[in-house]
C-alpha positions as CSV (number, residue, x, y, z in Angstrom):
1,X,85.4,107.6,86.2
2,X,85.1,105.2,89.1
3,X,87.7,105.4,91.7
4,X,88.9,101.7,92.8
5,X,90.8,101.1,96.0
6,X,92.5,97.5,95.0
7,X,96.1,96.7,94.8
8,X,98.4,97.6,91.7
9,X,100.4,95.7,90.2
10,X,104.1,96.8,89.9
11,X,105.3,98.3,86.9
12,X,107.7,95.8,85.0
13,X,110.7,97.4,84.1
14,X,110.4,101.0,85.4
15,X,109.1,103.9,83.6
16,X,109.7,107.3,82.2
17,X,109.6,109.8,84.7
18,X,108.1,113.2,83.8
19,X,107.9,116.4,86.0
20,X,105.1,118.3,85.4
21,X,105.2,121.9,85.9
22,X,102.0,123.4,84.8
23,X,98.3,122.3,85.9
24,X,97.5,122.8,82.2
25,X,100.2,120.1,81.4
26,X,98.5,117.7,83.7
27,X,94.8,118.7,82.1
28,X,95.9,117.9,78.6
29,X,97.5,114.3,79.7
30,X,93.9,113.7,81.4
31,X,91.9,114.7,78.6
32,X,93.9,112.6,75.9
33,X,93.7,109.6,78.4
34,X,90.1,109.9,78.2
35,X,90.1,109.8,74.3
36,X,92.7,107.1,74.1
37,X,91.7,105.1,77.1
38,X,95.7,104.4,77.6
39,X,97.4,103.4,81.3
40,X,98.9,106.4,83.1
41,X,100.1,106.6,86.4
42,X,100.7,110.0,88.3
43,X,102.5,110.6,91.2
44,X,101.8,113.5,93.7
45,X,104.6,114.5,96.1
46,X,105.3,117.6,98.1
47,X,108.6,118.9,97.9
48,X,108.5,119.8,101.8
49,X,107.8,116.2,102.9
50,X,110.9,114.2,103.9
51,X,109.4,110.8,102.8
52,X,108.6,112.0,99.3
53,X,111.8,113.6,99.0
54,X,113.5,110.3,99.6
55,X,111.0,108.5,97.3
56,X,111.8,110.7,94.3
57,X,115.4,109.8,94.8
58,X,115.0,106.4,94.5
59,X,112.6,106.6,91.4
60,X,114.9,108.7,89.7
61,X,117.7,106.2,90.5
62,X,116.0,103.0,90.2
63,X,113.0,103.2,88.1
64,X,113.7,106.0,85.5
65,X,113.9,103.9,82.3
66,X,114.0,106.7,79.4
67,X,113.2,103.6,76.9
68,X,110.3,102.5,78.6
69,X,106.4,103.0,76.9
70,X,105.1,103.5,80.7
71,X,105.2,107.0,82.1
72,X,105.2,108.2,85.6
73,X,104.2,111.8,85.7
74,X,105.1,113.5,89.0
75,X,102.8,116.5,90.0
76,X,104.2,119.0,92.8
77,X,102.1,120.2,95.5
78,X,103.9,123.3,95.3
79,X,103.8,124.1,91.4
80,X,100.5,122.6,91.0
81,X,98.2,122.8,94.4
82,X,94.9,122.8,92.4
83,X,95.4,119.6,90.5
84,X,95.0,117.4,93.9
85,X,91.6,118.4,94.2
86,X,91.2,116.1,91.0
87,X,91.7,112.7,92.8
88,X,90.9,113.8,96.3
89,X,94.9,113.6,97.4
90,X,94.9,114.1,101.0
91,X,98.2,111.9,102.2
92,X,101.4,112.2,100.3
93,X,102.5,110.4,98.4
94,X,99.6,109.3,96.6
95,X,100.1,107.2,93.3
96,X,97.2,107.4,90.6
97,X,96.6,104.7,88.1
98,X,94.2,105.4,85.0
99,X,93.2,102.3,83.3
100,X,90.5,103.1,80.5
101,X,87.8,104.5,82.5
102,X,88.9,103.3,86.2
103,X,91.4,105.3,88.2
104,X,93.1,103.1,91.0
105,X,94.7,105.3,94.2
106,X,97.2,104.1,96.7
107,X,98.3,106.3,99.4
108,X,100.1,103.5,101.5
109,X,104.0,104.0,101.5
110,X,105.0,100.4,101.5
111,X,102.5,99.8,98.3
112,X,103.4,102.7,96.7
113,X,107.2,101.7,96.8
114,X,106.4,98.0,95.6
115,X,104.4,99.4,92.6
116,X,107.4,101.5,91.6
117,X,110.0,98.9,92.3
118,X,112.2,100.9,94.6
119,X,113.5,99.7,98.0
């Protein structure tokens, strides 16, 4: 899988927000994505980071659209620390979008906000 650092196109009408609890859940999602090649979004956050908590609050208020086909998976650093190694997440919040065989990553906070459509 190629990792590309390019600007992300914003979500159109929000996304369903799904909080993952176990690393096994993320592994199942990644295996399914390799098979189907569908687009998925993963947001890596930390429960102790003030910026992440603010972002999660805004995402829950403004971006959460239960009827949307697009899904935003939220990965917590406390409950799933080993999953951060998969995409080399060093800064938080870190957004990863998997499209086919490419993974597009973004860790610059204003661009993450713009992609998610929150202010």
